[in-house]
C-alpha positions as CSV (number, residue, x, y, z in Angstrom):
1,M,139.8,139.5,18.4
2,K,141.4,139.5,22.0
3,R,140.4,142.3,24.6
4,T,142.2,142.5,27.9
5,I,140.8,145.0,30.8
6,Y,141.7,145.1,34.3
7,I,139.2,143.9,36.7
8,F,139.2,144.8,40.8
9,A,139.7,141.2,42.6
10,A,139.9,140.6,46.3
11,G,141.8,143.7,47.0
12,I,143.8,144.1,43.8
13,A,143.4,144.4,39.9
14,G,142.8,141.3,38.3
15,L,143.9,140.9,34.7
16,F,141.7,138.7,32.3
17,S,141.8,138.2,28.5
18,F,138.4,138.3,26.5
19,A,138.5,136.1,23.6
20,S,135.2,134.7,21.5
21,C,132.8,135.8,23.3
22,S,129.2,136.9,22.1
23,E,129.1,139.4,19.4
24,W,128.4,142.4,22.0
25,L,131.6,142.1,23.3
26,D,133.0,143.9,20.1
27,V,131.8,146.8,21.3
28,A,134.4,146.5,24.5
29,P,137.2,148.3,24.8
30,N,140.5,147.3,23.1
31,T,142.6,149.2,25.9
32,D,144.3,148.3,29.3
33,L,142.1,150.5,32.2
34,P,142.4,150.5,35.6
35,A,138.5,150.8,37.2
36,K,138.2,154.2,37.8
37,E,138.7,155.1,34.5
38,L,136.9,151.4,33.5
39,F,133.3,152.6,34.9
40,T,133.2,155.9,33.3
41,T,131.7,154.3,29.9
42,E,129.0,151.5,29.1
43,N,131.8,149.2,27.2
44,G,133.9,149.3,30.3
45,F,130.8,148.2,32.6
46,T,129.9,145.3,30.3
47,S,133.2,144.0,29.9
48,A,133.3,143.9,33.8
49,L,130.2,141.9,33.8
50,A,131.6,139.8,30.7
51,G,134.7,139.3,32.8
52,L,132.4,137.4,35.4
53,Y,131.6,134.9,32.8
54,I,135.0,134.4,31.6
55,T,136.7,133.2,34.7
56,M,133.5,131.1,35.7
57,T,135.1,128.7,32.7
58,D,138.3,128.4,35.3
59,E,139.5,124.8,36.1
60,S,138.9,125.7,39.7
61,T,135.1,126.3,39.2
62,Y,132.9,125.7,36.6
63,G,135.6,124.6,33.8
64,K,136.2,121.5,35.8
65,N,135.9,121.4,39.7
66,L,132.5,122.1,40.2
67,T,130.9,120.7,37.1
68,F,132.1,117.1,35.7
69,G,135.3,117.1,38.1
70,L,135.6,117.7,41.9
71,T,131.8,116.6,42.3
72,D,131.4,113.9,40.0
73,Q,134.4,112.2,41.5
74,L,132.7,112.8,44.9
75,A,130.0,111.2,43.6
76,Q,131.7,108.2,41.9
77,M,130.3,108.7,38.6
78,Y,133.8,107.2,37.1
79,D,135.6,104.6,37.0
80,K,139.1,106.4,36.9
81,I,140.1,108.0,40.0
82,P,142.5,110.6,39.7
83,D,145.8,110.2,39.4
84,G,148.1,109.9,42.2
85,V,145.2,108.6,44.4
86,P,146.1,104.7,46.0
87,S,142.4,104.3,46.4
88,R,138.9,106.1,45.7
89,K,138.5,106.9,49.5
90,D,141.3,108.9,49.3
91,V,139.4,111.6,47.4
92,Y,137.5,112.4,50.5
93,I,140.5,113.3,53.0
94,Y,139.8,117.2,52.6
95,D,141.3,118.2,56.2
96,R,145.1,117.2,55.2
97,E,147.5,117.4,52.4
98,T,148.0,114.2,50.6
99,N,151.0,112.6,48.7
100,G,150.5,112.1,45.4
101,G,149.3,113.7,42.1
102,Y,145.9,115.0,43.5
103,N,145.4,116.7,47.1
104,T,141.5,117.4,47.5
105,K,142.3,119.7,50.3
106,G,144.3,121.9,48.1
107,T,141.8,121.3,45.3
108,I,138.5,122.4,47.5
109,A,140.7,125.4,48.8
110,T,141.4,126.6,45.5
111,I,137.7,126.4,44.6
112,W,136.7,129.1,47.3
113,Q,139.2,131.5,46.2
114,Q,138.5,131.5,42.9
115,Q,134.8,131.6,43.9
116,Y,135.4,134.9,46.3
117,H,137.8,136.2,44.0
118,I,134.9,136.6,41.4
119,I,132.4,137.5,43.9
120,A,134.7,140.2,45.0
121,N,134.7,141.5,41.0
122,A,131.2,141.4,41.2
123,N,130.9,143.4,44.3
124,N,133.2,145.9,42.9
125,L,130.9,146.1,39.2
126,L,128.3,146.7,41.9
127,K,129.9,149.5,44.4
128,W,130.7,151.4,40.8
129,W,127.2,150.8,39.0
130,E,126.0,152.6,42.8
131,T,128.5,155.5,41.9
132,N,128.6,156.2,38.0
133,G,125.9,153.8,36.9
134,E,122.8,156.6,36.7
135,A,125.3,158.8,34.9
136,V,127.3,156.1,32.6
137,L,124.3,153.6,31.6
138,V,121.6,156.2,30.4
139,D,120.0,153.2,28.6
140,T,118.0,151.8,31.1
141,I,117.5,148.3,30.2
142,V,121.2,148.3,29.9
143,R,121.2,149.6,33.7
144,R,118.9,147.2,35.0
145,M,120.7,144.1,33.1
146,I,124.1,145.0,34.4
147,R,122.8,145.2,38.5
148,G,120.7,142.4,38.1
149,E,123.1,139.9,36.6
150,A,126.2,141.1,39.2
151,L,123.1,140.3,41.8
152,A,122.1,136.9,40.5
153,L,125.8,135.9,40.0
154,R,126.7,136.8,43.7
155,A,124.0,134.8,44.9
156,F,124.8,131.7,42.2
157,L,128.6,131.3,43.6
158,H,128.2,132.0,47.1
159,F,125.1,129.2,47.0
160,D,127.7,126.6,45.8
161,L,129.8,127.8,48.3
162,L,127.0,126.8,50.8
163,R,126.1,123.8,49.3
164,G,130.1,122.5,49.6
165,W,131.2,123.9,52.9
166,G,127.6,124.7,54.7
167,P,125.7,121.9,56.6
168,M,124.5,118.3,55.2
169,D,120.2,118.1,54.9
170,Y,119.8,121.9,55.7
171,A,116.4,121.6,55.5
172,G,115.9,118.0,57.3
173,N,118.0,118.9,60.3
174,D,117.6,122.1,62.3
175,K,120.8,122.2,64.1
176,A,122.7,122.3,60.5
177,K,121.0,126.0,59.9
178,E,122.9,127.3,63.1
179,M,126.3,126.0,61.5
180,K,128.6,128.2,60.8
181,C,130.0,127.9,57.7
182,M,131.3,130.7,55.4
183,P,130.5,134.3,54.6
184,Y,128.4,136.6,52.8
185,R,130.6,139.1,50.9
186,T,128.9,142.0,49.9
187,V,131.8,144.4,50.1
188,A,134.3,145.4,47.3
189,D,137.4,145.3,49.4
190,H,139.6,142.3,51.4
191,S,138.0,143.0,55.1
192,K,137.2,140.5,57.0
193,Q,133.7,139.0,57.2
194,P,132.3,137.3,60.1
195,L,131.4,133.3,59.3
196,L,127.8,133.3,58.9
197,P,125.0,130.6,60.3
198,A,123.7,128.5,57.3
199,K,120.3,129.9,57.3
200,S,121.4,133.6,57.6
201,V,123.7,132.9,53.8
202,V,120.4,131.1,52.7
203,A,118.7,134.6,53.4
204,N,121.2,136.6,52.1
205,I,121.3,134.4,48.9
206,I,117.7,134.8,48.4
207,K,117.8,138.7,49.3
208,D,120.1,138.8,46.0
209,L,118.2,137.0,44.0
210,K,114.7,138.7,44.9
211,E,116.4,142.0,44.4
212,A,117.8,140.6,40.7
213,R,114.5,139.3,39.9
214,E,113.0,142.8,40.1
215,Y,115.9,144.0,38.0
216,L,115.6,141.7,35.2
217,S,112.0,141.8,34.8
218,Y,111.6,143.4,32.0
219,E,112.5,139.7,30.4
220,K,109.5,138.2,32.0
221,D,108.4,137.4,28.4
222,L,111.9,136.3,27.0
223,D,111.8,132.8,25.0
224,L,114.6,131.4,25.7
225,S,114.0,129.0,22.3
226,D,115.0,132.1,20.8
227,R,119.0,132.2,20.6
228,V,119.9,135.1,18.8
229,E,120.7,137.1,22.0
230,Q,122.0,133.9,23.9
231,R,120.6,134.8,26.5
232,H,120.6,131.1,28.3
233,L,124.6,132.4,28.4
234,R,123.5,134.8,31.1
235,M,122.0,135.2,34.6
236,N,118.7,136.1,32.8
237,Y,115.0,136.1,34.5
238,H,113.9,132.6,33.8
239,A,117.4,131.7,35.6
240,V,117.1,133.4,38.4
241,N,113.2,131.9,39.2
242,A,115.5,128.5,38.3
243,L,117.9,129.5,41.1
244,L,115.2,130.6,43.4
245,A,113.7,127.2,43.1
246,R,117.0,125.5,43.6
247,V,117.4,127.8,46.9
248,Y,113.9,126.9,48.1
249,N,114.3,123.5,47.5
250,Y,117.1,123.1,49.2
251,A,115.7,125.1,52.4
252,G,112.9,122.6,52.3
253,E,110.7,125.3,51.6
254,K,108.1,123.6,49.1
255,D,105.5,126.2,48.2
256,S,108.0,128.2,47.0
257,A,110.4,126.0,45.3
258,S,107.4,124.3,43.7
259,M,105.9,128.2,42.7
260,Y,109.1,128.8,40.9
261,A,109.9,125.5,39.2
262,R,106.2,125.7,37.7
263,M,107.0,129.2,36.5
264,V,110.6,128.3,34.9
265,I,108.3,125.0,33.3
266,D,105.6,127.6,31.8
267,G,107.6,130.5,31.0
268,C,110.9,130.1,29.8
269,G,110.1,129.1,26.1
270,L,112.5,126.2,26.6
271,E,111.0,122.5,25.8
272,L,112.2,118.8,27.2
273,Q,114.1,117.0,24.3
274,S,113.3,113.8,23.1
275,G,116.7,113.1,21.2
276,N,120.4,113.7,21.7
277,D,122.3,113.0,18.5
278,G,125.0,115.4,18.0
279,D,123.8,117.2,20.7
280,P,124.0,114.9,23.9
281,I,124.4,118.0,26.2
282,L,121.0,119.3,25.5
283,S,121.8,122.3,25.0
284,N,118.2,122.8,24.2
285,E,117.3,122.7,27.4
286,V,119.7,124.7,29.0
287,I,118.3,127.8,31.6
288,F,122.3,129.3,32.1
289,G,125.0,127.7,31.0
290,I,128.8,129.4,30.7
291,N,130.4,128.9,27.0
292,M,134.2,127.8,27.1
293,H,136.3,128.7,24.2
294,E,137.5,126.3,22.6
295,L,135.9,123.3,24.7
296,K,136.9,120.5,23.2
297,V,140.3,121.3,22.7
298,N,140.6,122.6,26.5
299,L,139.4,119.6,28.3
300,A,140.9,117.2,25.9
301,E,142.6,116.0,29.0
302,Y,139.7,114.5,30.4
303,F,137.7,113.7,27.6
304,A,138.4,112.0,24.4
305,V,137.7,108.8,22.6
306,G,140.1,106.2,21.3
307,D,142.8,103.6,22.7
308,K,143.5,106.1,25.7
309,M,140.5,107.0,27.0
310,T,141.1,104.8,30.0
311,T,143.6,107.4,30.8
312,K,140.4,109.4,31.3
313,Y,137.4,110.2,32.7
314,Y,136.0,106.7,31.9
315,L,133.8,104.5,33.5
316,G,133.2,100.7,33.0
317,T,130.6,99.5,30.6
318,S,129.5,97.9,33.8
319,T,128.8,101.1,35.9
320,L,127.2,102.9,32.7
321,N,124.9,99.9,33.0
322,L,124.0,100.3,36.7
323,I,123.6,104.2,36.3
324,F,121.1,104.0,33.2
325,D,119.9,100.8,34.4
326,V,120.4,99.1,30.9
327,T,119.2,95.7,30.6
328,D,119.5,94.9,26.9
329,A,122.4,95.7,24.3
330,E,121.0,99.1,23.6
331,S,119.2,101.4,26.3
332,E,115.7,102.8,25.1
333,D,117.2,105.7,27.3
334,I,118.8,108.6,25.0
335,R,120.8,109.3,27.7
336,A,122.6,105.8,27.7
337,R,122.9,105.2,24.0
338,G,125.6,105.8,21.5
339,T,124.4,109.3,21.1
340,A,125.4,110.1,24.8
341,F,128.1,107.2,25.3
342,Y,131.3,106.1,23.4
343,R,131.7,102.9,24.2
344,R,135.3,101.0,23.4
345,N,134.2,97.3,23.6
346,E,137.6,95.8,23.6
347,D,137.8,97.6,26.6
348,Q,134.6,97.2,28.5
349,C,134.9,100.9,28.8
350,A,133.0,104.0,28.2
351,M,133.0,108.0,28.2
352,S,130.4,110.5,28.1
353,L,130.1,112.9,25.0
354,K,128.5,115.9,26.6
355,Y,132.3,117.6,26.2
356,I,133.3,116.2,23.2
357,D,130.5,116.1,20.7
358,N,129.9,120.3,21.9
359,D,129.7,122.4,19.3
360,N,127.6,125.2,21.2
361,E,130.8,124.9,24.0
362,I,128.2,125.3,26.3
363,I,128.9,123.6,30.2
364,P,125.2,123.7,31.6
365,L,124.5,125.2,34.7
366,I,120.8,125.1,35.2
367,R,119.1,122.7,32.9
368,L,115.1,122.7,32.3
369,P,114.7,118.8,33.8
370,E,115.7,120.2,37.4
371,M,112.6,122.2,37.2
372,Y,110.5,119.2,36.7
373,Y,112.4,117.4,39.3
374,I,111.8,119.8,41.9
375,A,107.8,120.1,40.8
376,C,107.8,116.4,41.4
377,E,109.5,116.5,44.9
378,T,107.3,119.7,45.6
379,S,103.8,118.2,44.6
380,E,101.9,115.9,46.7
381,I,102.6,112.2,46.9
382,G,100.7,110.2,44.2
383,D,99.9,111.0,40.7
384,E,100.8,114.7,40.4
385,A,104.3,114.0,41.5
386,A,104.8,111.2,39.1
387,Y,103.5,113.3,36.2
388,Y,106.6,115.1,36.6
389,I,109.2,113.1,36.8
390,N,107.9,110.5,34.1
391,T,107.3,113.5,31.7
392,V,111.2,113.7,31.6
393,R,111.6,110.0,31.2
394,N,109.4,109.7,28.8
395,K,111.0,112.3,26.8
396,R,114.3,110.4,27.2
397,G,112.5,107.4,25.3
398,L,111.4,105.7,28.0
399,S,107.9,103.8,27.6
400,K,104.9,104.5,29.8
401,A,104.9,101.1,30.7
402,K,108.1,102.1,32.4
403,D,106.6,104.8,34.2
404,V,107.6,105.4,38.4
405,A,104.8,105.7,40.6
406,C,105.2,108.3,43.3
407,D,102.5,107.2,45.8
408,T,104.8,107.1,49.1
409,E,107.6,109.1,49.9
410,E,110.3,106.3,49.6
411,K,109.3,105.8,46.0
412,R,109.4,109.2,45.2
413,F,112.6,109.8,46.3
414,A,114.1,106.6,44.7
415,A,113.1,107.7,41.4
416,L,114.5,111.4,42.0
417,N,117.7,109.5,43.3
418,R,117.9,107.6,40.1
419,E,117.0,110.3,37.7
420,Y,119.2,112.6,39.3
421,C,122.2,110.4,38.9
422,K,121.2,109.8,35.4
423,E,120.3,113.1,33.9
424,F,123.4,115.3,35.8
425,Y,126.2,112.5,34.9
426,G,129.4,115.0,34.0
427,E,127.4,117.9,35.3
428,G,128.4,117.9,39.0
429,Q,124.7,117.8,40.6
430,Y,124.2,114.5,41.3
431,F,126.4,114.9,44.6
432,W,124.5,118.0,45.8
433,F,121.5,116.3,45.5
434,L,122.7,113.2,47.7
435,K,124.3,115.7,50.5
436,T,120.8,118.5,50.3
437,R,118.3,115.1,50.9
438,G,121.3,113.8,53.9
439,V,121.9,110.5,52.1
440,T,124.6,107.7,53.1
441,G,125.6,104.8,53.1
442,V,126.8,102.7,49.7
443,L,126.1,104.1,45.9
444,P,124.1,102.2,43.7
445,H,126.7,101.8,41.4
446,N,129.5,101.5,43.3
447,S,130.5,99.9,46.6
448,E,134.1,101.0,47.3
449,V,133.2,103.8,50.0
450,T,130.7,103.7,52.4
451,L,130.0,107.2,52.2
452,A,128.9,109.4,55.6
453,E,128.3,113.2,56.4
454,E,131.8,114.2,56.9
455,N,132.2,113.5,53.6
456,F,130.2,115.9,52.3
457,V,131.3,118.9,54.4
458,F,134.5,120.6,52.9
459,T,136.6,121.8,55.4
460,L,137.7,125.6,55.7
461,P,140.9,126.3,53.9
462,D,143.7,126.7,56.0
463,A,144.0,130.8,54.4
464,E,140.5,131.4,55.7
465,V,141.0,130.1,59.0
466,E,144.2,132.1,59.3
467,Y,143.4,135.3,58.0
468,G,139.8,134.9,58.1
469,W,137.2,134.9,61.5
470,A,136.9,131.7,61.6
471,Q,139.9,131.6,64.5
472,E,138.0,135.0,66.5
473,E,134.6,133.7,66.1
474,G,135.1,129.8,66.0
475,V,133.8,127.2,63.6
476,A,130.3,125.6,65.3
477,E,130.8,122.4,66.5
478,E,130.3,119.9,64.1
479,D,126.5,118.3,64.1
480,T,126.7,114.5,63.7
481,S,122.7,114.0,64.2
482,A,121.8,113.9,60.5
483,G,122.1,111.0,58.5
484,D,122.3,107.7,59.5
485,G,123.9,105.0,57.4
486,K,121.4,104.5,54.9
487,I,120.2,105.4,51.6
488,M,117.3,107.1,52.9
489,P,115.7,110.5,51.8
490,R,114.9,113.5,54.6
491,N,111.5,113.4,56.1
C-alpha cells in the first residue's frame, strides 16, 4: 500500500511517498494532508515521524553519500574511483566545480541541503508536538516516543554535518572548538541562522540527546535482540546512549564517552556476532539503522557480482589483503572471508556483500562494535583497553594468539585505526575516525594521495554563503595548527 502525505521542509511543503515500512505505518492516512490537518491525529504525527527516516534513505545522505558513497571514497576504500574523475586526488576538490561526471563540490552541497531539509521536517514535527501534542497524542508513550525520536534525529543529523564541515581534531586542538562552521537549526522556518562555533554545535547536540534520552527512558529495559517491534530501525533509547558515546568521544570527554558506551554494551541486549554467513552487514549488531525498500535493486548501480563488477564499487584483491591483514589464501577474519566479499579471481578484484546479501534491507548507522572501540579508547592504557578491542577481534575469528596490545598510546591508536578500517568498510565511518583524531598522511592501503587537513574540512555551499549568515558573520580563519603530515593519534 502506498501512502502519501505533505511534510513541511525548509519553508515549503515537501511531498514524500511511503512504501513497505514497519507494520505500524499501516495506520498512516491514505490521503494527502497539509500540515495543519496532518497534525490533528496520532496517525498524522507517526506518519510525519516515519517521513524523517524514509527521507534519510535518499542517495544524497545515508542511502549513499554518508555511508558507502562519498565518505568511503574519501577514505580510499575502493579501487574504483567515481566516473568522470581523472585521478583519485580530484575527489578531494571541495571548493570549485569540476568537469566530468563527478563533482564533489556539488555532492557536498547536496548533503548539506538534504540534511537541513530533514532537520526542518523534524523541527516542524516538534513545533506541532508543542502545539497539539498533549491534546492529540493521548497515549503517553506515543507522545514521548515522537518527541524523543525527533530530538534524537535532529541531533544525529547535525552531528554528521559537524563531522563534515566542522574542524579537524576537535578534541586535540583548542582553536578548532572556536571555528564557526554551521548553524544549529531548532526553528521550523527558513529564517537565517548564524554559523556557530563548533563547541556550541556540540553543546546543542548533547542538549538534544539528553532531552531525547529522558523522553525515551521508558525503554531502558528494551532488548534490541527482540526484533519484533524493530526498534533498531528507529532512534531508540540505546541508540541515543550510543550517539552520546560517539559525540562525547569526538569531543574528547572520555569519562562520559566511556560511561555511555559501556551502558550500551551492558544494557542493549545485543551481542557481537561470530559469523556473517548470509548476513555480512551483521544486522544483529545494529543499534540504529534505516530500512531501504528494495535495497539490492536500488544499489545495483554500485554493488553487484559478475563480469561487470569492475564498473562498480570494487577493490583489488591486493587492497583487500592490505585492509584486512590477509596473508593466507583464506583469512581467519570473517570480515574478509567469502561470506563478506565476493572475489573474482580472473580480474583480481573483490566486492563487499554488505549491500548485496542483505535480506533485511538495513543500512547500519550505529553498530555494537563501535561501543567496544570507544570503551577501548577511553579506558586506561593496558589490559582493560586491550580487552575491549580484542573481544571484537576474537568474535571476528582472530585467535587470541593474535591479540593486540594497548600498553602504549601509539599501540592503542594503531590497533583502533586498523579495526575501524576493517569493521566499518562500506559504512562510511572510517573517514570520520581519521578526521576526529587528526590523522594526515598516506593511508596504509593506498599511496595515491597524501591527505592533509584541507582534505577533511568541507567548504560551505555557495547558497549558504550567499543566502545564509556566512557572508554577514564571516567564517573563522582556517586553522592549520592541527596535523603534522604523519599518521599519528591525537594526544
